[in-house]
N, CA, C and O of each residue as an XYZ file, in Angstrom:
724
protein
N      13.533     92.470    105.321
C      14.003     92.733    103.985
C      15.303     93.510    104.028
O      15.515     94.377    104.877
N      16.152     93.175    103.097
C      17.414     93.894    103.002
C      17.413     94.743    101.744
O      16.761     94.426    100.749
N      18.139     95.793    101.820
C      18.244     96.687    100.660
C      19.123     96.035     99.599
O      20.041     95.277     99.914
N      18.834     96.337     98.362
C      19.652     95.847     97.263
C      20.970     96.597     97.299
O      21.009     97.827     97.344
N      22.042     95.831     97.278
C      23.358     96.458     97.344
C      23.876     96.736     95.940
O      23.635     95.976     95.002
N      24.573     97.817     95.828
C      25.150     98.195     94.537
C      26.296     97.257     94.189
O      26.998     96.757     95.068
N      26.467     97.034     92.938
C      27.586     96.240     92.446
C      28.849     97.067     92.657
O      28.860     98.264     92.372
N      29.910     96.442     93.151
C      31.151     97.211     93.345
C      31.562     97.924     92.060
O      31.584     97.325     90.985
N      31.882     99.190     92.182
C      32.279     99.988     91.026
C      31.114    100.626     90.296
O      31.313    101.454     89.408
N      29.893    100.245     90.667
C      28.712    100.807     90.001
C      28.515    102.247     90.456
O      28.626    102.565     91.640
N      28.226    103.094     89.506
C      28.040    104.504     89.814
C      26.569    104.865     89.772
O      25.774    104.226     89.083
N      26.222    105.897     90.518
C      24.868    106.436     90.404
C      24.792    107.229     89.107
O      25.756    107.872     88.691
N      23.640    107.168     88.489
C      23.461    107.921     87.253
C      23.106    109.367     87.581
O      22.333    109.640     88.499
N      23.679    110.272     86.824
C      23.463    111.699     87.038
C      22.491    112.239     85.988
O      22.094    111.530     85.063
N      22.125    113.487     86.150
C      21.293    114.155     85.146
C      22.036    114.191     83.805
O      21.426    114.039     82.747
N      23.359    114.393     83.860
C      24.151    114.397     82.632
C      24.072    113.041     81.922
O      23.965    112.989     80.697
N      24.122    111.951     82.683
C      24.047    110.613     82.090
C      22.721    110.412     81.362
O      22.682    109.870     80.257
N      21.648    110.849     81.989
C      20.332    110.744     81.355
C      20.289    111.583     80.078
O      19.802    111.129     79.043
N      20.800    112.799     80.161
C      20.810    113.694     79.004
C      21.679    113.134     77.883
O      21.311    113.214     76.711
N      22.824    112.573     78.238
C      23.731    111.964     77.263
C      23.012    110.841     76.513
O      23.061    110.794     75.284
N      22.351    109.946     77.232
C      21.633    108.825     76.612
C      20.512    109.329     75.702
O      20.315    108.808     74.604
N      19.797    110.325     76.154
C      18.718    110.904     75.353
C      19.280    111.572     74.095
O      18.738    111.406     73.003
N      20.354    112.314     74.256
C      20.999    112.987     73.123
C      21.477    111.963     72.086
O      21.284    112.156     70.886
N      22.102    110.871     72.555
C      22.577    109.857     71.624
C      21.411    109.173     70.914
O      21.471    108.932     69.708
N      20.357    108.861     71.656
C      19.195    108.209     71.050
C      18.561    109.102     69.988
O      18.188    108.627     68.915
N      18.441    110.380     70.281
C      17.872    111.317     69.297
C      18.786    111.459     68.079
O      18.308    111.527     66.947
N      20.090    111.502     68.308
C      21.034    111.592     67.195
C      20.902    110.364     66.291
O      20.929    110.485     65.066
N      20.761    109.194     66.891
C      20.604    107.958     66.106
C      19.291    107.978     65.327
O      19.249    107.568     64.167
N      18.239    108.445     65.953
C      16.947    108.549     65.269
C      17.055    109.502     64.075
O      16.537    109.217     62.995
N      17.721    110.615     64.278
C      17.906    111.584     63.192
C      18.724    110.957     62.066
O      18.349    111.066     60.899
N      19.834    110.303     62.400
C      20.682    109.666     61.385
C      19.900    108.641     60.585
O      19.902    108.664     59.354
N      19.236    107.748     61.289
C      18.481    106.689     60.616
C      17.400    107.291     59.727
O      17.233    106.881     58.578
N      16.678    108.252     60.255
C      15.564    108.846     59.511
C      16.028    109.611     58.281
O      15.439    109.469     57.210
N      17.059    110.408     58.417
C      17.543    111.191     57.278
C      18.062    110.270     56.181
O      17.715    110.439     55.012
N      18.883    109.307     56.550
C      19.457    108.423     55.530
C      18.373    107.594     54.857
O      18.386    107.444     53.635
N      17.445    107.058     55.620
C      16.409    106.238     54.989
C      15.474    107.096     54.142
O      14.975    106.640     53.113
N      15.235    108.328     54.565
C      14.383    109.215     53.771
C      15.086    109.646     52.484
O      14.484    109.652     51.410
N      16.348    110.002     52.601
C      17.109    110.470     51.438
C      17.331    109.329     50.448
O      17.224    109.528     49.238
N      17.637    108.143     50.952
C      17.928    107.024     50.066
C      16.683    106.389     49.444
O      16.763    105.807     48.363
N      15.555    106.494     50.103
C      14.379    105.737     49.662
C      14.005    105.933     48.194
O      13.629    104.951     47.555
N      14.082    107.122     47.622
C      13.740    107.216     46.199
C      14.865    106.763     45.260
O      14.644    106.614     44.058
N      16.063    106.546     45.798
C      17.218    106.269     44.954
C      17.616    104.799     44.870
O      18.199    104.373     43.872
N      17.313    104.027     45.893
C      17.767    102.626     45.941
C      16.634    101.721     46.395
O      15.577    102.192     46.817
N      16.867    100.407     46.302
C      15.819     99.482     46.718
C      15.684     99.457     48.242
O      16.541     99.969     48.963
N      14.607     98.860     48.710
C      14.257     98.915     50.131
C      15.357     98.351     51.034
O      15.630     98.903     52.100
N      15.985     97.256     50.610
C      17.034     96.656     51.428
C      18.203     97.629     51.604
O      18.742     97.759     52.703
N      18.596     98.310     50.520
C      19.686     99.281     50.632
C      19.309    100.468     51.508
O      20.165    101.052     52.172
N      18.037    100.820     51.508
C      17.578    101.907     52.369
C      17.844    101.551     53.831
O      18.373    102.364     54.589
N      17.474    100.332     54.218
C      17.665     99.932     55.612
C      19.131     99.664     55.940
O      19.563     99.917     57.065
N      19.902     99.159     54.982
C      21.349     99.038     55.198
C      21.932    100.419     55.497
O      22.749    100.581     56.405
N      21.497    101.408     54.717
C      21.982    102.771     54.922
C      21.629    103.308     56.296
O      22.451    103.947     56.952
N      20.404    103.046     56.728
C      19.985    103.488     58.059
C      20.817    102.859     59.155
O      21.183    103.517     60.129
N      21.114    101.579     58.992
C      21.933    100.880     59.984
C      23.353    101.456     60.009
O      23.898    101.718     61.081
N      23.947    101.653     58.831
C      25.304    102.205     58.766
C      25.376    103.594     59.395
O      26.297    103.888     60.157
N      24.416    104.437     59.077
C      24.419    105.793     59.638
C      24.260    105.742     61.155
O      24.906    106.499     61.880
N      23.400    104.850     61.626
C      23.184    104.728     63.072
C      24.445    104.207     63.753
O      24.835    104.725     64.799
N      25.091    103.187     63.178
C      26.351    102.694     63.742
C      27.379    103.813     63.842
O      28.049    103.961     64.864
N      27.500    104.600     62.772
C      28.474    105.692     62.774
C      28.152    106.707     63.866
O      29.052    107.219     64.533
N      26.873    106.992     64.042
C      26.460    107.946     65.077
C      26.821    107.426     66.462
O      27.369    108.165     67.279
N      26.520    106.170     66.730
C      26.859    105.568     68.029
C      28.376    105.577     68.226
O      28.866    105.896     69.310
N      29.111    105.225     67.178
C      30.562    105.139     67.266
C      31.193    106.466     67.672
O      32.160    106.481     68.433
N      30.662    107.572     67.179
C      31.288    108.871     67.472
C      30.770    109.515     68.749
O      31.313    110.532     69.180
N      29.754    108.962     69.355
C      29.237    109.529     70.597
C      30.158    109.115     71.733
O      30.128    107.965     72.171
N      30.973    110.039     72.210
C      31.969    109.765     73.249
C      31.724    110.673     74.440
O      30.817    111.505     74.425
N      32.536    110.507     75.468
C      32.339    111.257     76.706
C      32.508    112.755     76.542
O      31.806    113.536     77.184
N      33.425    113.157     75.693
C      33.660    114.585     75.526
C      33.468    114.977     74.061
O      33.504    114.137     73.161
N      33.264    116.266     73.851
C      33.107    116.764     72.481
C      34.374    116.527     71.659
O      34.302    116.156     70.488
N      35.522    116.743     72.277
C      36.793    116.537     71.580
C      36.954    115.062     71.211
O      37.393    114.742     70.106
N      36.601    114.168     72.129
C      36.693    112.735     71.840
C      35.722    112.337     70.717
O      36.038    111.473     69.899
N      34.551    112.964     70.681
C      33.592    112.678     69.603
C      34.149    113.110     68.250
O      34.050    112.373     67.269
N      34.722    114.281     68.201
C      35.311    114.769     66.957
C      36.464    113.872     66.526
O      36.581    113.527     65.350
N      37.309    113.496     67.470
C      38.433    112.615     67.174
C      37.948    111.251     66.667
O      38.513    110.709     65.717
N      36.912    110.700     67.292
C      36.350    109.415     66.848
C      35.744    109.548     65.456
O      35.838    108.627     64.645
N      35.126    110.688     65.179
C      34.555    110.923     63.849
C      35.624    110.962     62.777
O      35.461    110.378     61.706
N      36.704    111.642     63.061
C      37.814    111.707     62.099
C      38.403    110.315     61.885
O      38.671    109.917     60.752
N      38.602    109.582     62.968
C      39.157    108.230     62.875
C      38.256    107.318     62.044
O      38.739    106.581     61.184
N      36.952    107.366     62.299
C      36.025    106.514     61.554
C      35.980    106.919     60.084
O      35.881    106.057     59.210
N      36.050    108.202     59.804
C      36.036    108.653     58.416
C      37.287    108.177     57.672
O      37.198    107.742     56.524
N      38.431    108.257     58.311
C      39.663    107.771     57.682
C      39.575    106.268     57.428
O      39.902    105.803     56.336
N      39.139    105.515     58.420
C      39.009    104.067     58.274
C      38.019    103.717     57.169
O      38.257    102.800     56.382
N      36.918    104.443     57.111
C      35.904    104.187     56.090
C      36.422    104.535     54.703
O      36.129    103.822     53.743
N      37.182    105.609     54.578
C      37.742    105.978     53.269
C      38.723    104.929     52.757
O      38.726    104.612     51.567
N      39.554    104.389     53.645
C      40.479    103.329     53.236
C      39.677    102.109     52.781
O      39.949    101.541     51.724
N      38.699    101.714     53.573
C      37.859    100.572     53.214
C      37.115    100.833     51.909
O      37.031     99.955     51.050
N      36.579    102.035     51.763
C      35.865    102.428     50.544
C      36.749    102.246     49.309
O      36.338    101.633     48.324
N      37.950    102.780     49.374
C      38.856    102.710     48.224
C      39.198    101.264     47.869
O      39.183    100.888     46.698
N      39.500    100.469     48.871
C      39.851     99.075     48.625
C      38.675     98.283     48.055
O      38.821     97.573     47.060
N      37.513     98.409     48.688
C      36.339     97.644     48.248
C      35.862     98.087     46.869
O      35.484     97.252     46.047
N      35.875     99.377     46.613
C      35.427     99.870     45.311
C      36.342     99.349     44.196
O      35.865     98.883     43.161
N      37.644     99.430     44.414
C      38.587     98.935     43.408
C      38.386     97.434     43.178
O      38.380     96.976     42.035
N      38.227     96.690     44.234
C      38.040     95.242     44.111
C      36.729     94.910     43.413
O      36.711     94.137     42.455
N      35.630     95.493     43.891
C      34.302     95.146     43.364
C      34.059     95.679     41.957
O      33.173     95.187     41.259
N      34.824     96.670     41.532
C      34.706     97.155     40.158
C      35.276     96.141     39.172
O      34.914     96.136     37.996
N      36.166     95.285     39.658
C      36.835     94.313     38.788
C      36.364     92.876     39.054
O      36.138     92.109     38.119
N      36.221     92.525     40.321
C      35.939     91.143     40.712
C      34.659     91.056     41.541
O      34.158     92.069     42.030
N      34.143     89.858     41.693
C      33.012     89.638     42.593
C      33.548     89.096     43.912
O      34.715     88.722     44.026
N      32.671     89.066     44.893
C      33.083     88.619     46.227
C      33.681     87.217     46.178
O      33.195     86.330     45.475
N      34.741     87.052     46.942
C      35.327     85.741     47.198
C      36.009     85.843     48.568
O      36.604     86.874     48.882
N      35.929     84.790     49.381
C      36.566     84.862     50.703
C      38.058     85.191     50.651
O      38.568     85.888     51.529
N      38.756     84.699     49.639
C      40.177     85.020     49.507
C      40.350     86.511     49.207
O      41.283     87.140     49.705
N      39.457     87.072     48.398
C      39.493     88.507     48.124
C      39.248     89.315     49.387
O      39.905     90.331     49.615
N      38.298     88.866     50.212
C      38.037     89.540     51.488
C      39.283     89.508     52.361
O      39.673     90.523     52.938
N      39.902     88.339     52.456
C      41.116     88.211     53.270
C      42.221     89.134     52.757
O      42.931     89.763     53.542
N      42.359     89.206     51.446
C      43.377     90.083     50.853
C      43.088     91.548     51.178
O      43.995     92.305     51.524
N      41.817     91.941     51.063
C      41.466     93.329     51.385
C      41.718     93.638     52.856
O      42.173     94.731     53.192
N      41.426     92.685     53.729
C      41.684     92.897     55.162
C      43.177     93.072     55.426
O      43.571     93.919     56.228
N      44.005     92.277     54.756
C      45.455     92.405     54.928
C      45.949     93.739     54.373
O      46.751     94.420     55.011
N      45.477     94.108     53.201
C      45.897     95.377     52.586
C      45.416     96.563     53.435
O      46.158     97.524     53.640
N      44.185     96.490     53.921
C      43.666     97.550     54.774
C      44.459     97.685     56.060
O      44.733     98.796     56.514
N      44.826     96.559     56.646
C      45.628     96.578     57.869
C      46.997     97.211     57.611
O      47.450     98.062     58.377
N      47.640     96.791     56.540
C      48.952     97.352     56.213
C      48.862     98.847     55.891
O      49.748     99.622     56.249
N      47.789     99.238     55.216
C      47.600    100.661     54.894
C      47.455    101.482     56.168
O      48.072    102.539     56.301
N      46.649    101.004     57.095
C      46.444    101.748     58.343
C      47.736    101.799     59.162
O      48.025    102.805     59.811
N      48.506    100.716     59.131
C      49.811    100.732     59.810
C      50.734    101.757     59.168
O      51.412    102.516     59.860
N      50.755    101.772     57.841
C      51.635    102.676     57.101
C      51.314    104.142     57.390
O      52.222    104.964     57.512
N      50.026    104.471     57.502
C      49.661    105.866     57.751
C      49.639    106.205     59.247
O      49.231    107.299     59.638
N      50.084    105.253     60.074
C      50.210    105.519     61.507
C      48.889    105.519     62.267
O      48.749    106.224     63.267
N      47.922    104.737     61.803
C      46.602    104.705     62.447
C      46.258    103.288     62.888
O      45.204    102.755     62.542
N      47.153    102.694     63.646
C      46.973    101.314     64.093
C      45.691    101.135     64.912
O      45.064    100.078     64.849
N      45.304    102.133     65.661
C      44.085    102.025     66.471
C      42.829    101.943     65.609
O      41.769    101.553     66.098
N      42.933    102.301     64.354
C      41.769    102.301     63.464
C      41.715    101.076     62.548
O      40.872    101.007     61.655
N      42.596    100.128     62.764
C      42.594     98.897     61.971
C      41.275     98.153     62.158
O      40.726     97.620     61.194
N      40.767     98.110     63.370
C      39.517     97.392     63.643
C      38.363     97.996     62.851
O      37.594     97.268     62.223
N      38.237     99.315     62.877
C      37.144     99.971     62.139
C      37.281     99.722     60.637
O      36.283     99.501     59.951
N      38.502     99.756     60.128
C      38.727     99.476     58.705
C      38.325     98.043     58.378
O      37.661     97.794     57.372
N      38.724     97.115     59.218
C      38.395     95.711     58.996
C      36.912     95.419     59.075
O      36.379     94.674     58.252
N      36.243     95.994     60.050
C      34.797     95.789     60.177
C      34.070     96.368     58.964
O      33.181     95.727     58.404
N      34.444     97.570     58.566
C      33.808     98.206     57.420
C      34.029     97.394     56.152
O      33.095     97.162     55.384
N      35.254     96.969     55.937
C      35.572     96.164     54.756
C      34.771     94.869     54.756
O      34.192     94.497     53.735
N      34.733     94.191     55.873
C      33.999     92.932     55.966
C      32.515     93.130     55.684
O      31.920     92.360     54.929
N      31.922     94.139     56.272
C      30.484     94.367     56.079
C      30.171     94.718     54.622
O      29.206     94.205     54.056
N      30.970     95.574     54.024
C      30.737     95.945     52.623
C      30.851     94.712     51.730
O      30.012     94.492     50.856
N      31.873     93.925     51.948
C      32.097     92.756     51.093
C      31.028     91.680     51.295
O      30.610     91.044     50.328
N      30.588     91.472     52.510
C      29.552     90.462     52.756
C      28.222     90.892     52.139
O      27.517     90.067     51.558
N      27.880     92.151     52.256
C      26.652     92.632     51.611
C      26.780     92.505     50.096
O      25.811     92.170     49.415
N      27.962     92.768     49.574
C      28.199     92.593     48.129
C      28.053     91.129     47.732
O      27.605     90.834     46.624
N      28.420     90.217     48.612
C      28.266     88.786     48.327
C      26.798     88.383     48.348
O      26.374     87.542     47.555
N      26.028     88.969     49.237
C      24.601     88.650     49.346
C      23.853     89.131     48.112
O      22.962     88.448     47.607
N      24.224     90.311     47.632
C      23.567     90.880     46.454
C      24.636     91.300     45.447
O      25.015     92.471     45.398
N      25.127     90.344     44.638
C      26.253     90.651     43.747
C      25.922     91.581     42.577
O      26.830     92.139     41.962
N      24.644     91.755     42.264
C      24.292     92.657     41.171
C      24.597     94.089     41.603
O      24.107     94.549     42.634
N      25.389     94.775     40.830
C      25.809     96.148     41.132
C      26.497     96.259     42.490
O      26.309     97.243     43.206
N      27.292     95.252     42.842
C      27.970     95.236     44.141
C      28.910     96.425     44.320
O      29.161     96.848     45.449
N      29.427     96.962     43.231
C      30.356     98.084     43.340
C      29.675     99.346     43.881
O      30.361    100.282     44.292
N      28.351     99.387     43.888
C      27.635    100.522     44.495
C      27.754    100.523     46.017
O      27.710    101.572     46.659
N      27.904     99.339     46.572
C      27.907     99.185     48.034
C      28.927    100.091     48.733
O      28.547    100.784     49.677
N      30.198    100.125     48.322
C      31.139    101.021     49.016
C      30.731    102.489     48.922
O      30.894    103.238     49.885
N      30.205    102.903     47.780
C      29.776    104.302     47.620
C      28.648    104.650     48.594
O      28.684    105.672     49.278
N      27.659    103.779     48.633
C      26.516    104.025     49.519
C      26.946    104.056     50.977
O      26.515    104.928     51.732
N      27.789    103.113     51.381
C      28.183    103.033     52.787
C      29.084    104.188     53.199
O      29.076    104.592     54.361
N      29.859    104.723     52.265
C      30.666    105.906     52.569
C      29.758    107.094     52.868
O      29.986    107.830     53.828
N      28.737    107.277     52.049
C      27.788    108.376     52.261
C      27.052    108.197     53.590
O      26.930    109.143     54.368
N      26.563    106.981     53.846
C      25.842    106.714     55.096
C      26.713    106.993     56.309
O      26.273    107.612     57.277
N      27.956    106.527     56.243
C      28.871    106.709     57.366
C      29.187    108.182     57.577
O      29.182    108.662     58.711
N      29.461    108.898     56.504
C      29.772    110.326     56.623
C      28.603    111.097     57.234
O      28.799    111.965     58.085
N      27.385    110.772     56.792
C      26.215    111.440     57.384
C      26.058    111.080     58.855
O      25.775    111.952     59.677
N      26.238    109.815     59.196
C      26.132    109.390     60.595
C      27.161    110.070     61.476
O      26.856    110.482     62.595
N      28.389    110.188     60.967
C      29.447    110.874     61.713
C      29.073    112.339     61.935
O      29.144    112.843     63.056
N      28.676    113.012     60.864
C      28.341    114.444     60.962
C      27.187    114.674     61.938
O      27.243    115.585     62.764
N      26.160    113.864     61.846
C      25.003    114.026     62.729
C      25.385    113.708     64.171
O      24.985    114.421     65.091
N      26.164    112.630     64.374
C      26.576    112.263     65.730
C      27.421    113.329     66.391
O      27.176    113.704     67.537
N      28.418    113.818     65.669
C      29.292    114.859     66.237
C      28.496    116.137     66.486
O      28.646    116.762     67.536
N      27.659    116.528     65.542
C      26.869    117.750     65.714
C      25.925    117.630     66.909
O      25.826    118.553     67.718
N      25.241    116.513     67.020
C      24.308    116.339     68.143
C      25.038    116.303     69.478
O      24.536    116.835     70.469
N      26.211    115.687     69.519
C      27.001    115.664     70.747
C      27.401    117.081     71.138
O      27.286    117.460     72.303
N      27.869    117.861     70.177
C      28.291    119.230     70.473
C      27.104    120.100     70.867
O      27.181    120.849     71.841
N      26.030    120.009     70.134
C      24.840    120.813     70.446
C      24.256    120.381     71.785
O      23.890    121.224     72.604
N      24.167    119.080     72.011
C      23.619    118.576     73.274
C      24.432    119.025     74.468
O      23.869    119.425     75.487
N      25.754    118.965     74.359
C      26.615    119.414     75.458
C      26.439    120.906     75.714
O      26.389    121.345     76.863
N      26.348    121.675     74.648
C      26.134    123.119     74.785
C      24.794    123.402     75.468
O      24.725    124.221     76.385
N      23.733    122.730     75.026
C      22.408    122.943     75.617
C      22.371    122.527     77.084
O      21.763    123.207     77.909
N      23.009    121.430     77.402
C      23.047    120.983     78.794
C      23.718    122.049     79.661
O      23.229    122.382     80.740
N      24.822    122.569     79.187
C      25.536    123.597     79.940
C      24.665    124.843     80.109
O      24.609    125.426     81.192
N      23.997    125.240     79.047
C      23.152    126.445     79.093
C      21.956    126.257     80.023
O      21.575    127.189     80.730
N      21.362    125.071     80.030
C      20.153    124.828     80.832
C      20.474    124.482     82.272
O      19.784    124.945     83.181
N      21.491    123.688     82.502
C      21.794    123.212     83.840
C      22.868    124.069     84.498
O      22.917    124.183     85.723
N      23.718    124.664     83.690
C      24.744    125.547     84.229
C      26.000    124.826     84.665
O      26.923    125.446     85.193
N      26.045    123.511     84.445
C      27.240    122.750     84.822
C      28.050    122.504     83.553
O      27.498    122.355     82.463
N      29.351    122.467     83.717
C      30.176    122.156     82.540
C      29.825    120.769     81.998
O      29.780    119.784     82.734
N      29.586    120.729     80.732
C      29.333    119.452     80.061
C      30.622    118.967     79.441
O      31.564    119.730     79.227
N      30.640    117.709     79.166
C      31.858    117.129     78.598
C      31.897    117.307     77.125
O      32.852    116.880     76.476
């Protein structure tokens, strides 16, 4: 028998890697649980789960290698979400979903992010805009609520993700004594 060889470039996992994965999983559980619990008395069941998914996505998105990178990713996602929120809310308050409207919002969102010097955040703006508009197309009744709900979900997911990353890194350092990222 021969030993299994490592894939070139593959690294051994450290205690920090295990802790990082556990911290992110717990942060996602907290985000999903808080948003679904908070939303459940206010909106229908489908919106509750949409909210949980959005908060969890935001939490995963901001979980980065370092605390500073997590904070920076949180700020970037919040800016992208606010641009998408403003565009989708204005559109859905007046019109219903249409593919041409989605395309127009994507172009306007892209130009807005370019104008404010945040080209790296065009993707997040586009994804957020697309998801909000598609959900609005699936359930056109009160579609203008969708941007409001998703902004709240995203903001909570960002806050929980960044907080858990910072707290987790601090706890790892305190317990293990090694500098955490």
